[in-house]
N, C-alpha and C positions, 0 to 999 in steps of 0.2 A: 360176226361181231368183232373179231380180232382186227380185221382190216379197218373197220370203222373206228375202233379204239386207237389204232396207230395213226390214222388220219387226224383224229381229234388231238392226239398228243403233239403232233407236228403243226397244230393250229390251222388245219385245213377245215374250212366251214362245210358242214354237211346239212342237208335238209332232213326234216323229220322222217321222210320216207326211208332213209337209210337205217332207221332204228325199228323197222317192222320185222323183228325176229321174235321167236318164242320167249316168253318171260322166264322160262326155266334157265335160259342161258344167263340172263342178268342175275337171277337168284343164285346161280352157281358161282358167278363172278364175285358177288358180295360175300358169299360163304367162304370162298377160297381166300379172299383178302383177309377176312377175319381169322381163318386158320393159319395163314402165313404170318400174320401179326402175332398170333398166339405162340407159334413155334419159335419166333425170335425172342419173344418176351420170356419164354420158359427156359432160356439158356441160363444155366447157373452162373452166378457172378462170383467174384472172389471175396465177397463180403461175408460177415458172420451171421447174416440174416438167414432164417430158415427158408428152405426151398418151398415154393408154393407148388402143390400138386399139379402136374401137367394137365390133367383133365379139367381142373378148375381154371387154369390160365386159358386153355383153349375155349372153354365155355364162355368165360368172361369176355374174351376178345371177339368171339363170334356174335355174342349178344350185343355188345357195344357197337360193333361195326354195323349190324343190322339196325339197331336203334338209331344211330346217327344217320344212316342212309335214309331210313323211312322218314325221320324228322325233316331232313333237308329236302327230300322230295315233296313232302306236304307243304313246307314253307314256300318252296319254289313254285308249287302249283298255285297257291294263293297269290304270291308276289307277282308272278308273271301275268296273271289275269287282271291285275290292277290297271286301271286306266285303259282297258281294252287292248292291251299289248298282245295278249294271246287269247285265242278263242277256245282253248282246251283241246284242240285237235292235235294228235301226235302223241307218241308214247314217251312221256317225260321220264318214267321209271327206267326204260331202256337207255335213253339218252344219258341220264346221270350215271348209270352203271357203266356204260361204255366210256364215259369221260374219266371214271375212276380207275379203270383197269390198268392201263400201262403205267401211269404216274405212281399209283399206290404200290403196285408190285415192284416197280423199279426202286422206289424209296425203301420198301421192306428189304429188298435184296441188298441194297447198298448198306443199310443198317446192319444186316447180318454179316456183311463182309468187313464191318468195322469202319465204314466211311465216317469222316468228320461230321459232327452234328450240324454244323453250318451248312454243309452240302445238302443234307436231308431236309433242313429247314427251307433252303432255297427251292428244293424240288417240291416240297409241300406247298409253298407259295405259288410255284409254277402250276401246280395241279389246280389251284383255285382259278388261275388264269385260263387253263385248259377248259375247265367247266364253264366259266363265263363265256369264253369264245364259242363253245358248243351251243350254249343257250342263245347267244345273240345271232349266231348263224342260222339256227333252226327257227328262231322267232325274230323276224326282221324288225319288228317294232320295238324290240328290247335292245337297248344299247349295251355295249360292253360294261360300262360303269354301272348301269342298272342291274345287270346280271351279277356283277361282283357284289353289289349291295345285297341282292337276294341270297347269295351264298353265305355272305358274312352274317346276315340275320339268322339264317338257318343253323350256322355253326354254334351260335350262343346256346340255344336249348339243347343242341346235340352234345355239347361239352358238359352241360349240367347233368344230363341223363347219364353220360359216361361216368361222371364222378359218382353219381348215386349207385350205379351198378357196381362199381368197384368197392364202394363202401359196404354194399350188401354182400359182396363176395368176401370182403374182410370179415364180416360177421359170420359167414359160413366157416371161414378158417378157424375163428375162435370157437365156434360150436363143435368143430371137428377135433379141437384140442391141439391144433398146430401152435407150437410155442411162438409167441411174438416176442421180439426183443424187449427187454425192460427199458423203461424210459431212462434217459441219462440222469445221473445224479449230479446235481449242481451244488457245490459246496461254496457257501458265501465266503468272500475274502475277509480275513480278520485283521 
Protein backbone atom coordinates (compact mmCIF):
# COMPACT_ATOMS: atom_id res chain seq x y z
CA UNK A 1 0.00 0.00 0.00
CA UNK A 2 2.83 2.40 0.79
CA UNK A 3 4.40 1.97 -2.66
CA UNK A 4 1.03 2.66 -4.30
CA UNK A 5 0.51 5.72 -2.08
CA UNK A 6 3.92 7.11 -3.00
CA UNK A 7 3.23 6.51 -6.69
CA UNK A 8 -0.07 8.36 -6.39
CA UNK A 9 1.58 11.24 -4.52
CA UNK A 10 4.03 11.66 -7.40
CA UNK A 11 1.06 11.58 -9.82
CA UNK A 12 1.88 8.22 -11.38
CA UNK A 13 -1.33 6.72 -12.72
CA UNK A 14 -2.19 3.28 -11.35
CA UNK A 15 -4.89 0.81 -12.38
CA UNK A 16 -7.47 -0.49 -9.90
CA UNK A 17 -5.57 -3.78 -9.71
CA UNK A 18 -2.88 -2.04 -7.62
CA UNK A 19 -5.45 -1.47 -4.87
CA UNK A 20 -6.35 -5.11 -4.29
CA UNK A 21 -4.99 -5.25 -0.77
CA UNK A 22 -6.83 -6.08 2.46
CA UNK A 23 -9.30 -3.44 3.69
CA UNK A 24 -7.76 -3.46 7.17
CA UNK A 25 -4.74 -1.66 5.71
CA UNK A 26 -6.92 1.16 4.44
CA UNK A 27 -8.85 1.24 7.72
CA UNK A 28 -5.54 1.47 9.58
CA UNK A 29 -4.41 4.35 7.36
CA UNK A 30 -7.57 6.36 7.95
CA UNK A 31 -7.37 5.76 11.71
CA UNK A 32 -3.69 6.73 11.78
CA UNK A 33 -4.46 9.95 9.90
CA UNK A 34 -7.18 10.75 12.43
CA UNK A 35 -4.90 9.99 15.39
CA UNK A 36 -2.04 12.04 13.92
CA UNK A 37 -4.37 14.98 13.34
CA UNK A 38 -5.61 14.65 16.91
CA UNK A 39 -2.11 14.57 18.33
CA UNK A 40 -1.16 17.85 16.68
CA UNK A 41 -4.55 19.38 17.55
CA UNK A 42 -4.07 18.54 21.21
CA UNK A 43 -0.82 20.46 21.51
CA UNK A 44 -1.46 23.16 24.13
CA UNK A 45 -1.42 26.67 22.80
CA UNK A 46 -0.25 29.82 24.53
CA UNK A 47 -3.82 31.11 24.82
CA UNK A 48 -5.92 31.48 27.94
CA UNK A 49 -8.47 28.96 26.66
CA UNK A 50 -8.84 25.81 28.72
CA UNK A 51 -7.17 22.71 27.35
CA UNK A 52 -9.45 20.15 25.74
CA UNK A 53 -8.88 16.66 27.17
CA UNK A 54 -6.57 14.65 24.90
CA UNK A 55 -8.96 11.70 24.72
CA UNK A 56 -11.73 13.98 23.47
CA UNK A 57 -9.49 15.58 20.85
CA UNK A 58 -8.32 12.18 19.61
CA UNK A 59 -11.85 10.78 19.50
CA UNK A 60 -13.08 13.85 17.65
CA UNK A 61 -10.39 13.78 15.00
CA UNK A 62 -10.68 10.04 14.42
CA UNK A 63 -14.47 10.28 14.14
CA UNK A 64 -14.36 13.26 11.78
CA UNK A 65 -11.61 11.73 9.65
CA UNK A 66 -13.62 8.53 9.27
CA UNK A 67 -16.85 10.43 8.62
CA UNK A 68 -15.23 12.60 5.96
CA UNK A 69 -13.56 9.59 4.35
CA UNK A 70 -16.77 7.54 4.19
CA UNK A 71 -18.81 10.45 2.88
CA UNK A 72 -16.27 11.21 0.15
CA UNK A 73 -16.06 7.54 -0.87
CA UNK A 74 -19.89 7.30 -1.06
CA UNK A 75 -20.18 10.51 -3.07
CA UNK A 76 -17.39 9.41 -5.42
CA UNK A 77 -18.99 5.98 -5.88
CA UNK A 78 -22.21 7.61 -7.09
CA UNK A 79 -20.44 10.40 -9.00
CA UNK A 80 -18.11 8.12 -10.93
CA UNK A 81 -20.97 5.84 -12.00
CA UNK A 82 -22.83 8.75 -13.61
CA UNK A 83 -22.93 8.59 -17.36
CA UNK A 84 -21.41 5.12 -17.44
CA UNK A 85 -17.93 6.38 -16.56
CA UNK A 86 -17.31 3.58 -14.07
CA UNK A 87 -18.83 0.10 -13.88
CA UNK A 88 -18.27 -0.25 -10.12
CA UNK A 89 -15.43 -2.73 -10.54
CA UNK A 90 -12.35 -2.02 -8.44
CA UNK A 91 -11.82 -1.07 -4.83
CA UNK A 92 -12.61 2.64 -4.54
CA UNK A 93 -12.28 2.48 -0.74
CA UNK A 94 -8.65 1.35 -0.99
CA UNK A 95 -7.87 3.77 -3.82
CA UNK A 96 -9.09 6.79 -1.86
CA UNK A 97 -7.29 5.67 1.31
CA UNK A 98 -4.05 5.22 -0.61
CA UNK A 99 -4.41 8.64 -2.20
CA UNK A 100 -4.81 10.22 1.25
CA UNK A 101 -1.88 8.51 2.98
CA UNK A 102 1.22 10.44 1.91
CA UNK A 103 -0.26 13.90 1.38
CA UNK A 104 -2.24 13.93 4.62
CA UNK A 105 0.56 12.59 6.81
CA UNK A 106 3.01 14.99 5.19
CA UNK A 107 0.62 17.89 5.83
CA UNK A 108 0.11 16.83 9.44
CA UNK A 109 3.86 16.50 9.92
CA UNK A 110 4.54 19.93 8.43
CA UNK A 111 1.86 21.44 10.65
CA UNK A 112 3.41 19.80 13.72
CA UNK A 113 6.78 21.29 12.76
CA UNK A 114 5.24 24.76 12.52
CA UNK A 115 5.28 25.14 8.74
CA UNK A 116 3.51 28.21 7.35
CA UNK A 117 -0.23 27.73 6.87
CA UNK A 118 0.09 28.70 3.21
CA UNK A 119 2.36 25.72 2.63
CA UNK A 120 -0.07 23.31 4.27
CA UNK A 121 -2.96 24.85 2.30
CA UNK A 122 -1.04 24.30 -0.94
CA UNK A 123 -0.30 20.72 0.11
CA UNK A 124 -4.00 20.18 0.89
CA UNK A 125 -4.93 21.49 -2.57
CA UNK A 126 -2.28 19.21 -4.06
CA UNK A 127 -3.86 16.28 -2.20
CA UNK A 128 -7.11 16.97 -4.06
CA UNK A 129 -5.11 16.85 -7.29
CA UNK A 130 -3.51 13.56 -6.18
CA UNK A 131 -6.93 12.04 -5.49
CA UNK A 132 -8.35 13.26 -8.79
CA UNK A 133 -5.33 11.95 -10.69
CA UNK A 134 -5.71 8.58 -8.95
CA UNK A 135 -9.39 8.42 -9.94
CA UNK A 136 -8.86 9.46 -13.54
CA UNK A 137 -6.02 6.98 -14.01
CA UNK A 138 -7.99 4.06 -12.51
CA UNK A 139 -11.21 5.05 -14.32
CA UNK A 140 -10.22 5.96 -17.89
CA UNK A 141 -13.64 7.43 -18.75
CA UNK A 142 -13.38 9.93 -15.87
CA UNK A 143 -11.41 13.04 -16.75
CA UNK A 144 -9.22 14.85 -14.26
CA UNK A 145 -11.70 17.74 -14.08
CA UNK A 146 -14.63 15.39 -13.53
CA UNK A 147 -12.72 13.68 -10.73
CA UNK A 148 -11.87 17.01 -9.09
CA UNK A 149 -15.57 17.89 -9.27
CA UNK A 150 -16.50 14.65 -7.52
CA UNK A 151 -14.01 15.28 -4.74
CA UNK A 152 -15.20 18.88 -4.34
CA UNK A 153 -18.83 17.75 -4.14
CA UNK A 154 -17.87 15.15 -1.54
CA UNK A 155 -16.01 17.72 0.55
CA UNK A 156 -19.14 19.83 1.12
CA UNK A 157 -21.12 17.28 3.20
CA UNK A 158 -17.85 16.04 4.75
CA UNK A 159 -17.12 19.52 6.12
CA UNK A 160 -20.69 19.90 7.38
CA UNK A 161 -20.49 16.60 9.25
CA UNK A 162 -17.11 17.62 10.68
CA UNK A 163 -18.64 20.82 12.05
CA UNK A 164 -21.56 18.88 13.54
CA UNK A 165 -19.20 16.41 15.25
CA UNK A 166 -17.13 19.21 16.78
CA UNK A 167 -20.26 21.03 17.98
CA UNK A 168 -21.36 17.76 19.62
CA UNK A 169 -17.94 17.38 21.22
CA UNK A 170 -18.22 20.96 22.48
CA UNK A 171 -21.50 19.94 24.13
CA UNK A 172 -19.67 17.01 25.74
CA UNK A 173 -17.11 19.47 27.11
CA UNK A 174 -19.88 21.56 28.62
CA UNK A 175 -21.47 18.47 30.17
CA UNK A 176 -18.09 17.46 31.60
CA UNK A 177 -17.84 20.87 33.20
CA UNK A 178 -14.80 22.08 31.30
CA UNK A 179 -14.89 25.82 31.70
CA UNK A 180 -15.33 27.62 28.43
CA UNK A 181 -14.06 31.18 28.18
CA UNK A 182 -16.67 33.84 28.87
CA UNK A 183 -17.92 35.78 25.87
CA UNK A 184 -16.16 39.11 25.36
CA UNK A 185 -17.76 42.10 27.05
CA UNK A 186 -18.50 44.84 24.60
CA UNK A 187 -18.88 48.26 26.11
CA UNK A 188 -20.63 50.69 23.81
CA UNK A 189 -18.77 53.90 23.06
CA UNK A 190 -20.22 56.93 24.84
